[in-house]
C-alpha positions in Angstrom: -18.0 12.7 17.1 -19.7 13.2 20.5 -18.6 11.7 23.7 -21.5 9.2 23.5 -20.4 8.1 20.0 -16.8 7.4 21.2 -17.8 5.4 24.3 -18.7 2.3 22.2 -19.6 1.3 18.7 -23.1 -0.2 18.2 -22.7 -3.1 15.8 -25.3 -1.7 13.5 -23.4 1.5 13.3 -19.9 0.1 12.4 -18.6 1.7 9.2 -15.6 0.5 7.4 -14.1 2.2 4.2 -11.7 0.4 1.9 -9.7 2.4 -0.7 -8.6 0.5 -3.7 -6.8 1.2 -7.0 -7.3 0.0 -10.6 -4.0 -1.5 -11.7 -2.9 -3.8 -14.6 -3.7 -7.4 -13.9 -0.7 -9.2 -12.3 1.3 -11.1 -14.9 0.0 -9.0 -17.8 2.4 -7.9 -20.5 2.9 -4.2 -20.3 3.3 -2.3 -23.5 4.0 1.5 -23.8 2.5 4.0 -26.2 4.7 5.1 -29.1 5.7 8.3 -27.3 6.7 6.4 -24.2 4.6 8.6 -22.0 2.0 6.1 -20.8 0.9 2.5 -20.7 -0.9 1.2 -23.7 -4.1 -0.2 -22.3 -5.7 -1.3 -25.6 -5.3 -5.0 -24.8 -4.6 -4.9 -21.1 -6.7 -6.4 -18.3 -7.1 -4.7 -14.9 -7.7 -5.7 -11.3 -7.3 -4.3 -7.8 -4.0 -4.7 -6.1 -3.4 -7.9 -4.2 -2.9 -6.1 -0.9 -6.3 -4.4 -1.4 -8.0 -7.7 -2.1 -7.1 -8.6 1.5 -8.3 -5.2 2.7 -11.7 -5.8 1.0 -11.9 -9.2 2.6 -11.1 -7.8 6.0 -13.8 -5.2 5.7 -16.4 -7.9 4.7 -15.4 -10.1 7.6 -15.5 -7.3 10.2 -19.0 -6.2 9.1 -20.3 -9.8 8.9 -19.1 -10.6 12.4 -19.9 -7.3 14.1 -22.6 -5.8 11.8 -22.6 -2.4 10.1 -21.6 -1.7 6.6 -18.5 -1.6 4.4 -17.9 0.9 1.6 -15.3 0.7 -1.2 -13.8 3.8 -2.8 -11.4 4.4 -5.7 -10.0 7.4 -7.5 -9.9 6.7 -11.2 -11.6 6.8 -14.6 -15.1 5.6 -15.4 -13.7 2.2 -16.2 -12.7 1.8 -12.5 -16.3 0.9 -11.8 -15.3 -2.6 -12.9 -13.2 -3.0 -9.7 -15.8 -1.3 -7.5 -18.5 -3.7 -8.8 -16.2 -6.7 -8.2 -15.8 -5.6 -4.6 -19.6 -5.3 -4.3 -20.0 -8.8 -5.7 -17.8 -10.1 -2.8 -20.0 -8.5 -0.1 -19.2 -4.8 0.1 -22.3 -2.7 0.7 -21.6 0.6 -1.1 -19.3 1.9 -3.8 -17.8 5.4 -4.4 -15.9 6.6 -7.5 -13.9 9.8 -7.4 -13.9 10.3 -11.1 -10.8 11.5 -13.0 -10.1 11.8 -16.7 -7.9 8.8 -16.8 -4.6 10.7 -16.6 -2.1 9.6 -14.0 -2.7 11.4 -10.6 0.2 11.8 -8.2 0.0 10.6 -4.6 -0.6 14.1 -3.2 -3.6 14.8 -5.4 -4.9 11.3 -4.9 -4.7 11.7 -1.1 -6.4 15.1 -1.2 -9.2 13.7 -3.4 -9.8 10.7 -1.0 -9.7 13.0 2.0 -12.3 15.3 0.5 -14.6 12.4 -0.4 -14.3 10.9 3.1 -15.2 14.3 4.6 -18.3 14.5 2.4 -19.4 10.9 3.1 -18.9 11.3 6.8 -20.8 14.6 6.9 -23.8 12.7 5.3 -23.7 9.4 7.0 -21.4 9.5 10.1 -17.8 8.7 10.7 -15.9 5.7 9.3 -14.5 3.9 12.3 -11.9 2.2 10.2 -10.3 3.1 6.8 -8.3 0.4 5.1 -5.7 0.7 2.4 -3.5 -1.8 0.7 0.0 -1.4 2.0 1.1 -0.2 -1.4 -0.3 -0.4 -5.0 0.8 -3.1 -7.3 1.8 -0.7 -10.1 3.7 2.3 -8.6 4.4 0.9 -5.2 4.6 4.4 -3.6 3.6 3.5 0.0 2.2 7.1 0.3 -1.5 7.5 -0.2 -2.8 5.8 2.9 -0.3 7.7 5.2 -1.1 11.0 3.5 -4.9 10.5 3.9 -4.5 9.6 7.6 -2.3 12.6 8.3 -4.8 14.8 6.4 -7.7 13.5 8.5 -5.7 13.6 11.7 -6.1 9.9 12.4 -3.6 7.3 13.7 -2.2 4.8 11.1 -0.2 1.7 11.1 1.0 0.0 7.9 2.2 -3.5 7.0 -0.7 -5.1 9.0 -1.1 -8.9 9.1 -3.8 -9.0 11.8 -6.9 -6.9 12.8 -9.1 -7.2 15.9 -12.0 -4.8 16.6 -13.1 -4.0 20.1 -16.6 -2.5 20.0 -16.8 -1.6 23.7 -13.5 0.3 23.8 -13.8 1.3 20.9 -10.4 0.4 19.5 -8.5 -1.5 16.8 -5.8 -4.0 17.7 -3.4 -4.3 14.7 -0.6 -6.8 14.3 2.5 -6.3 12.2 5.2 -9.0 11.6 8.8 -8.2 12.4 11.9 -10.4 12.4 11.3 -13.1 15.0 7.9 -11.9 16.2 5.0 -9.4 16.1 4.4 -5.8 16.9 1.0 -5.2 18.4 -0.7 -1.7 18.2 -3.9 -0.6 19.8 -5.4 2.4 18.0 -8.5 4.4 19.1 -11.2 4.8 16.4 -11.4 6.3 13.9 -8.2 4.8 12.6 -6.5 4.0 9.3 -4.6 0.7 8.5 -2.3 -0.3 5.6 -3.0 -4.0 5.0 -0.5 -6.5 3.5 -1.2 -9.5 1.3 -1.5 -12.6 3.5 -3.7 -11.0 6.1 -6.5 -13.4 5.0 -7.6 -15.5 2.0 -9.8 -13.3 -0.3 -13.1 -15.0 -1.3 -14.5 -15.4 -4.8 -17.7 -13.8 -5.8 -20.9 -15.8 -6.0 -23.3 -15.7 -8.9 -25.8 -14.0 -6.7 -23.2 -11.4 -5.8 -22.2 -10.8 -9.4 -25.8 -10.2 -10.5 -26.4 -7.9 -7.5 -23.2 -5.9 -8.3 -24.4 -5.1 -11.8 -27.4 -3.2 -10.3 -25.4 -1.5 -7.5 -25.5 2.3 -7.4 -22.1 3.9 -7.7 -21.8 7.2 -5.9 -19.6 9.7 -7.8 -17.5 12.6 -6.7 -15.4 15.0 -8.8 -12.0 15.8 -7.2 -11.8 19.4 -6.2 -9.3 21.9 -7.6 -5.7 21.0 -6.7 -4.0 23.3 -4.2 -0.3 23.8 -5.1 2.0 22.4 -2.5 5.3 22.6 -4.3 5.0 18.9 -5.5 2.1 19.1 -7.9 4.4 20.6 -10.5 6.3 17.4 -10.9 6.4 16.1 -14.4 6.9 12.6 -15.8 9.6 12.6 -18.4 8.6 9.2 -19.7 8.4 5.5 -19.1 11.1 3.0 -20.0 10.4 -0.7 -20.5 13.1 -2.9 -19.1 15.0 -5.1 -21.6 13.5 -8.5 -22.2 15.5 -11.4 -20.9 16.2 -13.8 -23.7 15.8 -17.5 -23.0 17.2 -20.4 -25.1 15.7 -23.9 -25.1 18.1 -26.7 -25.7 16.7 -30.2 -26.6 18.7 -32.9 -24.9 17.3 -35.6 -27.2 14.3 -37.8 -27.5 13.3 -41.0 -25.8 15.8 -43.3 -24.1 18.7 -41.7 -26.1 18.3 -38.5 -24.1 18.9 -40.3 -20.7 22.7 -39.9 -20.7 22.4 -36.1 -21.4 19.9 -35.7 -18.6 22.2 -37.5 -16.2 25.1 -35.3 -17.2 23.0 -32.2 -16.8 21.8 -33.2 -13.3 25.4 -34.0 -12.3 26.5 -30.5 -13.6 23.8 -28.9 -11.5 24.9 -30.8 -8.4 21.7 -32.7 -8.0 23.4 -36.1 -8.2 
């Protein structure tokens, strides 16, 4: 950016990018394929991670209050368009899919793919003043991708964020992070990267108008470039193991008034009485 661009952010030029991930819907039953190498997705619903829902909401709020545009990006298979269109139905302006073949991609390759896509998007339309990630994904919980992208782009990052304020004149981002007994407050020059935690805000629901518009939205696609070996790309998954199911037994205490003594005894045993 030039010195003139860094002196302030014109509201109409504010650009926010949100990176999301397609993950199994919270609470869904996870089954594995017979070889134990991957998740069986035949009857599985998908969503974006809860932290990322708050990141999407933050991007929409910032651009509604200050102007500009918000873009959502994901690395994943063609089916990940479902999550991109959902974000558009909420109020995101543009959507980008870095298309993969559906196979699991490790954090190093994911971060490189996002970094390359960001570079291409910024070369075409100008810099993103703020890039938002969920603090961690709901499936792997690696806490890595946002940090790796920020380091690769040479931008400051703070994670576990529970508050965001944008100063257009500075330009700067004030980010708040909860700690025991108080808050940590960071002031970052733009462009910056933040890892957002669930609870930052209350994500909205899509309107019917938004859902209809999202069906017609254009999805910009990128192909991830060739992976550069870094000593970590050779890691191999040996397999997935499903934790043992916890058995639960239901004991009927009785029916009608006859069950009252058994209920009283149980409450006494639990220390309630």
